[in-house]
C-alpha positions as a printed NumPy array, in Angstrom:
array([[ 29.768,   6.962,  -9.446],
       [ 27.869,   8.777, -12.168],
       [ 27.315,  12.452, -11.691],
       [ 24.005,  12.491, -13.532],
       [ 21.323,   9.821, -13.643],
       [ 17.951,   9.856, -15.331],
       [ 14.704,   7.97 , -14.846],
       [ 16.167,   4.88 , -16.491],
       [ 17.058,   3.697, -12.99 ],
       [ 13.426,   3.655, -11.953],
       [ 12.492,   1.858, -15.143],
       [ 15.016,  -0.856, -14.423],
       [ 13.687,  -1.286, -10.895],
       [ 10.133,  -1.522, -12.159],
       [ 11.047,  -4.434, -14.407],
       [ 10.76 ,  -6.663, -11.355],
       [  7.001,  -6.444, -11.809],
       [  7.238,  -8.615, -14.91 ],
       [  8.091, -11.545, -12.675],
       [  4.677, -11.535, -11.015],
       [  2.228, -14.286, -11.825],
       [ -1.37 , -13.692, -12.819],
       [ -0.667, -10.399, -14.559],
       [ -3.162, -10.668, -17.42 ],
       [ -5.926,  -8.096, -17.72 ],
       [ -9.017,  -8.243, -19.836],
       [ -8.344,  -4.807, -21.265],
       [ -6.   ,  -1.893, -20.825],
       [ -6.29 ,   1.828, -20.933],
       [ -4.418,   4.089, -23.305],
       [ -1.042,   5.554, -22.562],
       [ -0.461,   9.17 , -21.695],
       [ -1.181,  12.161, -23.83 ],
       [ -4.348,  14.09 , -24.601],
       [ -6.655,  11.201, -25.396],
       [ -9.914,  13.066, -24.905],
       [-13.249,  11.657, -23.733],
       [-14.467,   8.86 , -25.933],
       [-16.712,   6.749, -23.69 ],
       [-19.439,   9.365, -23.31 ],
       [-20.859,   7.707, -20.179],
       [-20.642,   8.008, -16.416],
       [-19.132,   5.047, -14.61 ],
       [-20.305,   3.69 , -11.262],
       [-17.711,   1.952,  -9.091],
       [-18.478,  -0.034,  -5.936],
       [-16.096,  -0.847,  -3.093],
       [-16.041,  -1.971,   0.527],
       [-12.875,   0.062,   1.132],
       [-13.107,   2.916,   3.605],
       [-11.618,   6.401,   3.384],
       [ -9.697,   7.639,   6.418],
       [ -8.721,  11.068,   5.05 ],
       [ -8.187,  12.561,   1.61 ],
       [ -5.388,  14.751,   2.958],
       [ -2.221,  12.935,   1.809],
       [ -0.558,  13.718,   5.145],
       [ -3.348,  12.093,   7.131],
       [ -3.788,   8.601,   5.722],
       [ -1.805,   5.697,   4.348],
       [ -4.408,   3.175,   3.287],
       [ -5.75 ,   1.819,   0.039],
       [ -9.217,   3.32 ,   0.364],
       [ -7.943,   6.855,   0.903],
       [ -5.293,   6.65 ,  -1.795],
       [ -7.904,   5.409,  -4.261],
       [ -9.416,   8.906,  -3.988],
       [ -6.125,  10.823,  -3.956],
       [ -4.843,   9.007,  -7.007],
       [ -7.708,  10.416,  -9.083],
       [ -7.654,  14.054,  -7.939],
       [ -4.083,  15.065,  -7.088],
       [ -1.224,  15.471,  -9.547],
       [  2.177,  13.844,  -9.124],
       [  5.566,  14.955, -10.344],
       [  6.143,  11.449, -11.682],
       [  3.6  ,   8.768, -12.443],
       [  3.212,   5.459, -14.233],
       [  1.224,   5.21 , -17.432],
       [ -1.553,   2.643, -17.677],
       [ -0.294,  -0.906, -17.891],
       [  3.228,  -0.259, -16.608],
       [  5.099,   0.306, -13.356],
       [  7.72 ,   2.535, -14.967],
       [  7.576,   6.099, -13.654],
       [  7.965,   9.022, -16.038],
       [  7.271,  12.777, -15.712],
       [  3.603,  13.575, -15.096],
       [  3.111,  17.285, -14.358],
       [  6.889,  17.547, -14.534],
       [  8.586,  18.481, -17.776],
       [ 11.749,  16.666, -16.716],
       [ 13.198,  14.991, -13.622],
       [ 16.744,  13.781, -12.995],
       [ 19.617,  13.538, -10.556],
       [ 21.827,  16.574, -11.1  ],
       [ 24.233,  15.348,  -8.413],
       [ 24.238,  12.213,  -6.243],
       [ 22.246,  14.038,  -3.544],
       [ 20.216,  16.465,  -5.667],
       [ 17.169,  15.533,  -7.701],
       [ 15.915,  18.383,  -9.892],
       [ 12.399,  18.6  , -11.304],
       [ 11.196,  21.109, -13.9  ],
       [  7.439,  21.689, -13.909],
       [  5.337,  22.252, -16.995],
       [  4.321,  25.858, -17.609],
       [  0.86 ,  27.161, -16.763],
       [ -0.28 ,  24.485, -14.305],
       [ -3.409,  25.304, -12.306],
       [ -5.658,  23.801,  -9.642],
       [ -9.401,  23.387, -10.241],
       [-10.032,  26.476,  -8.077],
       [ -8.012,  28.599, -10.498],
       [ -4.921,  28.917,  -8.308],
       [ -1.564,  28.574, -10.031],
       [  0.324,  25.347,  -9.315],
       [  3.993,  26.264,  -8.948],
       [  7.162,  24.959,  -7.356],
       [  6.061,  26.69 ,  -4.15 ],
       [  3.12 ,  24.261,  -3.905],
       [  5.47 ,  21.341,  -4.482],
       [  7.821,  22.473,  -1.724],
       [  4.823,  23.087,   0.544],
       [  3.439,  19.597,  -0.131],
       [  6.619,  17.818,   0.942],
       [  7.476,  20.168,   3.797],
       [  4.058,  19.741,   5.419],
       [  4.161,  15.96 ,   4.987],
       [  7.408,  15.824,   6.952],
       [  6.325,  18.427,   9.531],
       [  2.932,  16.9  ,  10.275],
       [  4.366,  13.365,  10.376],
       [  0.943,  11.987,  11.209],
       [  1.015,   8.415,  12.581],
       [ -1.664,   7.522,  10.029],
       [  0.255,   9.136,   7.149],
       [  3.058,   8.093,   4.765],
       [  5.772,  10.5  ,   5.972],
       [  8.032,   7.509,   6.682],
       [  8.561,   7.189,   2.922],
       [ 10.394,  10.522,   2.976],
       [ 13.074,   9.428,   5.421],
       [ 15.879,  10.25 ,   2.963],
       [ 14.629,  13.771,   2.247],
       [ 16.842,  16.517,   3.7  ],
       [ 15.211,  19.626,   2.228],
       [ 13.244,  20.996,  -0.727],
       [ 14.1  ,  24.222,  -2.554],
       [ 12.075,  26.172,  -5.11 ],
       [ 14.544,  28.533,  -6.814],
       [ 11.937,  29.665,  -9.364],
       [  8.28 ,  28.98 , -10.18 ],
       [  8.965,  25.876, -12.264],
       [ 12.058,  24.402, -10.603],
       [ 12.163,  22.105,  -7.572],
       [ 15.374,  20.722,  -6.075],
       [ 15.171,  17.819,  -3.619],
       [ 18.295,  17.452,  -1.488],
       [ 18.677,  13.932,  -0.137],
       [ 20.538,  12.774,   2.956],
       [ 22.037,   9.765,   1.183],
       [ 23.206,   9.98 ,  -2.42 ],
       [ 22.359,   7.698,  -5.331],
       [ 18.906,   6.913,  -3.944],
       [ 17.578,   4.172,  -6.234],
       [ 14.055,   4.587,  -4.845],
       [ 13.538,   8.345,  -4.981],
       [ 11.885,   8.526,  -8.447],
       [  9.413,   5.875,  -7.282],
       [  8.743,   7.778,  -4.05 ],
       [  7.664,  10.768,  -6.148],
       [  4.777,   8.685,  -7.517],
       [  3.795,   7.257,  -4.107],
       [  1.199,   8.227,  -1.437],
       [  3.829,  10.539,   0.083],
       [  3.97 ,  12.671,  -3.066],
       [  0.588,  14.125,  -4.176],
       [  0.93 ,  17.854,  -4.871],
       [ -1.541,  19.973,  -2.903],
       [ -2.609,  23.626,  -2.939],
       [ -0.791,  25.7  ,  -0.309],
       [ -3.72 ,  28.147,  -0.255],
       [ -6.157,  25.425,   0.883],
       [ -4.157,  22.971,   2.986],
       [ -2.846,  23.679,   6.468],
       [  0.968,  23.699,   6.739],
       [  1.036,  22.029,  10.153],
       [ -2.063,  19.87 ,  10.603],
       [ -4.254,  17.497,   8.636],
       [ -6.874,  19.403,   6.624],
       [-10.477,  18.205,   6.757],
       [-12.031,  16.466,   3.775],
       [-14.78 ,  19.102,   3.617],
       [-12.279,  21.964,   3.434],
       [-10.39 ,  20.2  ,   0.636],
       [-13.542,  19.545,  -1.391],
       [-14.922,  23.051,  -0.835],
       [-11.535,  24.525,  -1.732],
       [-11.491,  22.578,  -5.052],
       [ -7.833,  21.834,  -4.361],
       [ -7.518,  19.337,  -7.205],
       [ -5.266,  19.17 , -10.254],
       [ -5.335,  15.497, -11.205],
       [ -7.475,  13.837, -13.855],
       [-10.63 ,  14.497, -11.827],
       [-12.123,  16.933,  -9.362],
       [-14.651,  15.957,  -6.705],
       [-18.126,  17.431,  -7.204],
       [-19.883,  15.867,  -4.192],
       [-18.542,  14.042,  -1.17 ],
       [-20.254,  11.957,   1.501],
       [-17.591,  10.159,   3.509],
       [-17.722,   6.395,   2.93 ],
       [-21.116,   6.681,   1.255],
       [-20.786,   8.297,  -2.168],
       [-18.116,  10.338,  -3.961],
       [-18.785,  11.897,  -7.379],
       [-16.033,  12.942,  -9.781],
       [-15.96 ,  14.909, -13.014],
       [-12.955,  15.191, -15.347],
       [-10.724,  18.171, -14.613],
       [-10.22 ,  20.013, -17.88 ],
       [ -7.056,  21.701, -16.625],
       [ -5.093,  18.5  , -16.041],
       [ -1.824,  18.685, -17.995],
       [ -0.203,  15.45 , -16.88 ],
       [  1.007,  12.695, -19.162],
       [ -1.886,  10.347, -18.373],
       [ -4.193,  12.404, -20.549],
       [ -7.864,  13.283, -20.169],
       [-10.435,  10.919, -18.685],
       [-12.14 ,   8.631, -21.213],
       [-15.509,   8.878, -19.418],
       [-17.735,  11.82 , -18.482],
       [-17.573,  11.175, -14.76 ],
       [-17.408,   8.573, -12.018],
       [-19.58 ,   7.848,  -8.989],
       [-18.045,   5.683,  -6.284],
       [-20.443,   3.902,  -3.95 ],
       [-19.153,   2.576,  -0.619],
       [-20.627,  -0.661,   0.704],
       [-20.755,  -1.8  ,   4.313],
       [-21.539,  -5.361,   3.233],
       [-19.574,  -7.194,   0.525],
       [-22.579,  -9.404,  -0.232],
       [-24.489,  -6.352,  -1.464],
       [-21.508,  -5.341,  -3.579],
       [-21.534,  -8.787,  -5.182],
       [-25.273,  -8.587,  -5.884],
       [-24.94 ,  -5.168,  -7.508],
       [-22.095,  -6.118,  -9.86 ],
       [-23.834,  -9.382, -10.73 ],
       [-27.077,  -7.536, -11.477],
       [-25.495,  -4.71 , -13.46 ],
       [-26.411,  -1.996, -10.947],
       [-22.79 ,  -0.874, -10.903],
       [-20.135,  -1.012, -13.609],
       [-17.047,  -1.967, -11.599],
       [-16.493,  -3.68 ,  -8.238],
       [-13.033,  -3.329,  -6.754],
       [-12.212,  -4.501,  -3.242],
       [-13.197,  -6.726,  -1.665],
       [-15.196,  -9.819,  -2.49 ],
       [-14.684, -13.275,  -1.065],
       [-13.236, -16.293,  -2.837],
       [-16.736, -17.785,  -2.932],
       [-18.053, -14.621,  -4.575],
       [-15.248, -14.888,  -7.119],
       [-16.276, -18.452,  -7.997],
       [-19.908, -17.456,  -8.441],
       [-19.168, -14.37 , -10.529],
       [-16.856, -16.364, -12.794],
       [-19.946, -18.273, -13.947],
       [-21.893, -15.084, -14.737],
       [-21.578, -14.153, -18.414],
       [-22.639, -10.581, -17.569],
       [-19.499, -10.072, -15.482],
       [-15.84 ,  -9.922, -16.501],
       [-13.039, -10.637, -14.021],
       [ -9.89 ,  -8.522, -14.341],
       [ -6.733,  -9.712, -12.587],
       [ -3.539,  -7.838, -11.844],
       [ -0.076,  -8.524, -10.365],
       [  0.148, -10.257,  -7.028],
       [  1.758,  -7.647,  -4.816],
       [ -0.809,  -7.636,  -2.002],
       [  0.306,  -9.194,   1.302],
       [ -1.516, -10.099,   4.528],
       [  0.279, -10.336,   7.871],
       [  0.101,  -9.981,  11.651],
       [  1.798,  -7.047,  13.391],
       [  3.252,  -7.452,  16.896],
       [  3.438,  -4.39 ,  19.145],
       [  6.829,  -4.64 ,  20.864],
       [  5.532,  -2.674,  23.864],
       [  2.186,  -4.296,  24.595],
       [  2.422,  -7.887,  23.316],
       [  3.071, -10.643,  25.863],
       [  6.335,  -9.804,  27.652],
       [  6.533,  -6.535,  25.703],
       [  8.659,  -3.626,  26.861],
       [  5.903,  -1.799,  28.779],
       [  4.181,  -4.848,  30.303],
       [  4.576,  -5.791,  33.974],
       [  6.546,  -8.913,  33.045],
       [  8.692,  -7.392,  30.277],
       [ 11.267,  -9.814,  28.889],
       [ 12.713,  -9.422,  25.388],
       [ 13.814, -13.07 ,  25.186],
       [ 10.357, -14.363,  26.123],
       [  8.66 , -11.869,  23.807],
       [ 10.774, -13.11 ,  20.885],
       [  9.936, -16.72 ,  21.743],
       [  6.223, -15.912,  21.65 ],
       [  6.541, -14.428,  18.157],
       [  8.674, -17.292,  16.907],
       [  6.29 , -19.868,  18.378],
       [  3.402, -18.193,  16.559],
       [  5.426, -18.408,  13.332],
       [  5.852, -22.15 ,  13.916],
       [  2.131, -22.734,  14.443],
       [  0.472, -20.893,  11.555],
       [ -0.494, -23.063,   8.601],
       [ -0.465, -20.706,   5.639],
       [ -1.292, -23.368,   3.064],
       [ -4.442, -24.362,   4.979],
       [ -5.611, -20.739,   5.198],
       [ -4.938, -20.19 ,   1.497],
       [ -6.834, -23.328,   0.505],
       [ -9.706, -23.491,   2.983],
       [-10.486, -19.792,   3.378],
       [ -9.344, -18.272,   0.094],
       [ -9.662, -21.265,  -2.255],
       [ -6.073, -20.683,  -3.383],
       [ -6.762, -17.153,  -4.645],
       [ -4.   , -16.319,  -2.139],
       [ -0.687, -18.156,  -1.78 ],
       [  1.476, -18.785,   1.319],
       [  4.018, -16.022,   1.978],
       [  7.3  , -16.763,   3.781],
       [  8.897, -13.319,   3.709],
       [  7.79 ,  -9.711,   4.18 ],
       [  8.793,  -9.164,   0.523],
       [  6.271, -10.402,  -2.026],
       [  7.369, -13.307,  -4.188],
       [  8.415, -12.083,  -7.632],
       [ 10.198,  -8.951,  -6.46 ],
       [ 13.907,  -8.775,  -7.258],
       [ 15.739,  -9.989,  -4.165],
       [ 12.772, -11.786,  -2.598],
       [ 13.623, -14.888,  -0.526],
       [ 11.662, -17.247,   1.747],
       [ 13.439, -17.209,   5.138],
       [ 10.408, -18.095,   7.26 ],
       [  9.936, -21.329,   5.351],
       [ 13.217, -22.727,   6.681],
       [ 13.384, -20.997,  10.062],
       [ 10.073, -22.033,  11.629],
       [  7.589, -24.866,  11.844],
       [  8.614, -28.081,  10.104],
       [ 11.329, -26.356,   8.069],
       [  9.372, -26.826,   4.844],
       [  6.696, -24.199,   5.281],
       [  4.28 , -26.22 ,   7.393],
       [  3.374, -25.897,  11.079],
       [  5.044, -27.84 ,  13.895],
       [  3.542, -27.626,  17.391],
       [  6.493, -29.468,  18.932],
       [  8.911, -26.877,  17.554],
       [  6.709, -24.078,  18.911],
       [  6.506, -25.734,  22.337],
       [ 10.299, -26.061,  22.472],
       [ 10.799, -22.375,  21.632],
       [  8.504, -21.38 ,  24.498],
       [  9.988, -23.872,  26.971],
       [ 13.591, -22.898,  26.191],
       [ 12.716, -19.256,  26.878],
       [ 10.966, -20.105,  30.146],
       [  7.505, -19.149,  28.894],
       [  4.584, -20.825,  30.65 ],
       [  1.66 , -21.969,  28.532],
       [ -0.917, -21.132,  27.476],
       [  0.323, -17.746,  26.351],
       [ -2.551, -15.268,  26.543],
       [ -2.612, -13.192,  23.348],
       [ -5.07 , -10.473,  22.331],
       [ -5.41 , -10.553,  18.535],
       [ -7.367,  -7.931,  16.586],
       [ -8.667,  -8.114,  13.03 ],
       [-10.873,  -6.108,  10.686],
       [-13.469,  -7.428,   8.259],
       [-14.774,  -4.335,   6.495],
       [-11.374,  -3.253,   5.113],
       [ -9.637,  -6.564,   4.475],
       [-12.603,  -8.445,   3.086],
       [-15.439, -10.615,   4.382],
       [-13.204, -13.685,   4.646],
       [-11.082, -12.064,   7.368],
       [-13.363, -13.544,  10.017],
       [-12.773, -17.066,   8.745],
       [ -9.056, -16.368,   8.28 ],
       [ -8.534, -15.209,  11.848],
       [-10.784, -17.879,  13.338],
       [ -8.458, -20.397,  11.692],
       [ -5.352, -18.561,  12.945],
       [ -6.792, -18.583,  16.465],
       [ -7.37 , -22.336,  16.206],
       [ -3.847, -22.912,  14.867],
       [ -2.204, -20.87 ,  17.638],
       [ -4.198, -22.729,  20.298],
       [ -2.866, -26.123,  19.114],
       [ -1.779, -28.252,  22.11 ],
       [ -2.818, -25.464,  24.459],
       [  0.212, -23.322,  23.62 ],
       [ -1.808, -20.078,  23.21 ],
       [ -5.093, -18.735,  24.511],
       [ -6.228, -16.19 ,  21.935],
       [ -8.716, -13.395,  22.633],
       [ -9.907, -12.612,  19.104],
       [-11.713,  -9.295,  18.533],
       [-12.853,  -7.213,  15.54 ],
       [-13.087,  -3.414,  15.216],
       [-14.559,  -1.199,  12.456],
       [-11.838,   0.177,  10.162],
       [-11.913,   3.914,  10.915],
       [-11.485,   3.233,  14.648],
       [ -9.086,   0.369,  13.943],
       [ -6.747,   2.583,  11.927],
       [ -6.467,   4.987,  14.868],
       [ -6.146,   2.37 ,  17.606],
       [ -3.362,   0.374,  16.003],
       [ -0.826,   3.241,  16.246],
       [ -1.85 ,   4.087,  19.826],
       [ -0.674,   0.818,  21.403],
       [ -4.241,  -0.484,  21.765],
       [ -3.618,  -3.839,  20.06 ],
       [ -0.816,  -6.206,  21.214],
       [ -1.137,  -8.093,  17.898],
       [ -3.283,  -7.244,  14.909],
       [ -4.074,  -7.85 ,  11.261],
       [ -2.855,  -5.637,   8.445],
       [ -2.63 ,  -5.944,   4.69 ],
       [ -0.26 ,  -4.19 ,   2.307],
       [ -0.895,  -2.793,  -1.144],
       [  2.423,  -1.595,  -2.542],
       [  3.187,   2.021,  -3.342],
       [  5.748,   1.095,  -5.983],
       [  7.162,  -2.02 ,  -7.576],
       [ 10.355,  -2.627,  -5.623],
       [ 11.351,  -4.814,  -2.678],
       [ 12.163,  -1.696,  -0.663],
       [  8.454,  -0.915,  -0.388],
       [  8.025,  -4.066,   1.673],
       [ 10.958,  -3.146,   3.92 ],
       [ 11.496,   0.554,   4.624],
       [  7.863,   1.402,   5.579],
       [  7.853,  -1.503,   8.064],
       [ 11.303,  -1.936,   9.542],
       [ 13.042,   1.429,   9.7  ],
       [ 12.994,   2.87 ,  13.214],
       [ 10.443,   5.498,  12.182],
       [  7.947,   3.222,  10.428],
       [  4.256,   3.56 ,   9.685],
       [  3.379,   0.583,  11.888],
       [  4.373,   2.472,  15.038],
       [  4.986,  -0.879,  16.742],
       [  8.26 ,   0.142,  18.461],
       [ 10.478,  -2.17 ,  16.447],
       [ 14.069,  -0.91 ,  16.262],
       [ 17.001,  -2.951,  14.98 ],
       [ 19.975,  -0.67 ,  14.134],
       [ 21.519,  -3.296,  11.829],
       [ 18.294,  -3.582,   9.84 ],
       [ 17.944,   0.184,   9.754],
       [ 21.459,   0.632,   8.341],
       [ 21.046,  -2.142,   5.783],
       [ 17.809,  -0.68 ,   4.459],
       [ 19.395,   2.74 ,   4.006],
       [ 22.44 ,   1.215,   2.285],
       [ 20.281,  -0.903,  -0.021],
       [ 18.365,   2.182,  -1.146],
       [ 21.551,   3.809,  -2.38 ],
       [ 23.406,   0.763,  -3.75 ],
       [ 23.774,   1.129,  -7.52 ],
       [ 25.112,  -2.389,  -8.139],
       [ 22.036,  -4.587,  -8.684],
       [ 23.659,  -7.809,  -7.425],
       [ 24.961,  -6.171,  -4.255],
       [ 21.605,  -4.548,  -3.671],
       [ 19.756,  -7.859,  -3.973],
       [ 22.202,  -9.441,  -1.529],
       [ 21.46 ,  -6.681,   0.985],
       [ 17.732,  -7.149,   0.505],
       [ 18.19 , -10.864,   1.197],
       [ 20.137, -10.122,   4.384],
       [ 17.438,  -7.736,   5.589],
       [ 14.787, -10.426,   5.089],
       [ 16.81 , -12.904,   7.177],
       [ 17.174, -10.444,  10.051],
       [ 13.543,  -9.348,  10.155],
       [ 12.426, -12.983,   9.844],
       [ 14.364, -13.652,  13.037],
       [ 12.916, -10.619,  14.851],
       [  9.335, -11.097,  13.567],
       [  7.938,  -7.636,  14.169],
       [  5.485,  -8.78 ,  11.508],
       [  4.405, -12.323,  10.709],
       [  3.826, -12.692,   6.932],
       [  0.931, -14.963,   6.013],
       [ -0.418, -14.68 ,   2.47 ],
       [  0.149, -13.056,  -0.905],
       [ -2.648, -12.294,  -3.344],
       [ -3.309, -10.652,  -6.677],
       [ -5.49 ,  -7.681,  -7.532],
       [ -8.988,  -8.517,  -8.749],
       [-11.722,  -6.294, -10.162],
       [-15.142,  -7.199, -11.564],
       [-16.821,  -5.294, -14.398],
       [-19.941,  -5.38 , -16.494],
       [-19.644,  -7.13 , -19.86 ],
       [-19.683,  -3.832, -21.771],
       [-17.094,  -2.101, -19.589],
       [-13.61 ,  -1.601, -21.007],
       [-10.345,  -0.065, -19.806],
       [-10.173,  -1.44 , -16.268],
       [ -6.439,  -1.786, -15.761],
       [ -4.685,  -3.447, -12.834],
       [ -0.943,  -3.25 , -13.259],
       [  2.284,  -3.351, -11.274],
       [  1.964,   0.334, -10.355],
       [ -0.742,  -0.893,  -7.92 ],
       [ -2.846,   2.193,  -8.664],
       [ -6.493,   1.764,  -9.592],
       [ -7.342,   4.579, -12.003],
       [-10.834,   5.544, -13.142],
       [ -9.86 ,   7.635, -16.164],
       [ -9.427,   4.836, -18.76 ],
       [-12.706,   3.086, -17.875],
       [-15.494,   3.285, -20.474],
       [-18.705,   1.472, -21.366]])
């Protein structure tokens, strides 16, 4: 066991991203350093994503993190075009013992409000994340954190519960790790967006100058940013939020906006590909789509009147035998998504395909007879009544067609009777962690390029799904895999975890897709890489 490790470990882990397909981009931004503003223009970005909260402790969704990623600094970050994490506002970062990770901050860091940014703010940021532990937040990513010390203004020492944590450097660049101003943010509750904006509590590449929730957010470059990504290449960014993806498509096609990112339909993609005024930028395929089962409220769940763990498992396994992923990918998404047979995205080191063999016809296709046998053997009467929730404004306009097809597939041979409902995203994101939905749609956009990010947030006892899944063997294996330094042994553990969760099916993986953005013909610098962070700073026109 080495006494001292550096960020080379994180770099090695990030190399898994090179295995993704569809990684080409039309252009890339510059690397870190003081690049200065060269574009000389404001950029307008359009999206159908919704913001839940811009307090890092209060949200764990793509729309909210798209804001945070622009305005908050990180100790470690990935430069444009790579998933490798290196010091950002840190001067250095390394393991100084198996359970201690020491970060030295750069001198003279400040927030946009003029407050000094010191190790005290760093300690505050992580302490409040753990203390608040909001069900909508990413505190689950900090499960290995024991304590944070700030022995002087520029030194931070993270003490970890388990030594040799292979993931920790990546965690420090994740949604759990933005550094916030202790003079603006509450230490024990989520701070309102208005208070954050009014407090100018920003120290990333941008600061927010005006903010209308899920309508319009305006950014200007923050001159005091000292991180390794360098200064913004444009003079500012306006982000317009769309309720209807069809209007987003019309605006990018007509040149009203410069960039459209999340989410247009496969049909929109086909049409825009024929428009010589629009460029399509593609990035690595780490996105996944899946169904979550609530172990308390699903049919035969733990808090239902007819609770029965054996029958509940049979219901989940029967559903896994009925879904036809290839049909959904082809008919709904025109093969812009691919079938997914594991919670871990294909291309990640250690990824396997256990659901392909375990359910349906044993080759990835559906099999109603196999589903019927699972239900009969468990003593489950049919049709099984299942409430299934989905959301169309966050996961794209094709979600309606996707879940209509899933409903039809589950109802094959009268095995299920599905009550399919849709809820607007802001309400949806609250309801799902309050046991409102027995089964529901989610999608995943990775925080970092490692198989662990498809496992620990979902299947540890304290997970962000809040779906009451708890398998002690899975829990122990995940923790061990995070601290296993031998790559082959670690991949074997990751494979074993996938087998166990494929049996339990707390989530039912469906599809895997790549990142796609649309830009005007004169727009450059839109970069979608395996860091899975969409950054505005390198975009110019």
